[in-house]
N, C-alpha and C positions, 0 to 999 in steps of 0.2 A: 603895366608897363611889361613888355617883353624884349629882351635883348639876348645876344650871344655871349657877351661879357661885359660887365659894368666895373669899373674901378673909381672908387670915392672913397672920402673921408668918413660920411655917414650915410646910412641908409634907412629911411624911416618909412614904413609901410603903414599906413593909416587904416583905421576899422573900415571895412569894406573896399579896401584898396588891393592890388595883387600885383605881384612881380613874377615872372617867369624867365629863369637863364641862370647865368653864373655870376657871382658878384664878388670881389676883393675889397674888402670895407675895414675901416678901423672900428667902428661902432655901428651895431645894428640894432635897430627897435622894430619889433613885427607886432602890429595890431591886427593886421589883414593876413593876406595868405602869400607865403613864398612857395614857389615850385622850382625846385632845381638845387644848386649848389652854392653855399655860402661860406665864406673865410672871413670870420672878424677877429681882426688882429689884436683887438683890445677886448671888446665885450659884446656878447649877444644877449637880447632881453626879447623873450617870447610872452607878450602880454595876454592878459586874461582872455582877449577875444582872436588872438593871435594863433597861426598856425603854419608849421613849417613842415613841408613835404618835401624830402630829400636830404642830401647830406650837408653837414656843417661842421666846421672848425672854428674853435675860439678859445681864448684864454679864459675869460670870465664867462659863466652862463646864468642866467636868471630867469626862471620860468614861473610866472603868476599863475595862481590857483585857475584853472579852466583852459590854460595855454596848452597847445598840443604840438607834439614833436613826432613824425613817422619819418624814419630813417636813421642813418647813422651820425653819432656825435662824436668828434674827437678833440680832446682836449691839449691845445698848444701849451708846451712847456713854457715856463716863465723863467727856468735857470738853465742857461747853456750847457750843454754836455760837454765834457772835455775827455779826451783819451788819456789813458795811463800807459806809458810805455812800461816795457819790461825793467828798465833800469830802475824806474820809480818803485814797480813793486819790489824789486829786489832791495832796494834802500829800506823800504818800508819793513820788510821781513827782518833784517838786520836790526833795525831799531828795536822792534818789540821783542827779539831775543836778548838784548842786553839788559 
């Protein structure tokens, strides 16, 4: 399958299958070949016969023995980052000095 952009809940590429393009997915399981960009918001599994060529981002990553990744992997944070204001930092400094 070749596409410019795919958005779906699940992407399963079977052994012998091929996907080319960009995908935004919740869960991805690759037993075939993926050429392109992939964002798996929940998990990405590259099976023993799977090959990922390109960049991917995911929260959880599993690569079976024999699975291949050629490209950049970014782990998505599961903890939201919060900004600390200057007032909060000052309050914390005063508390630690007491």
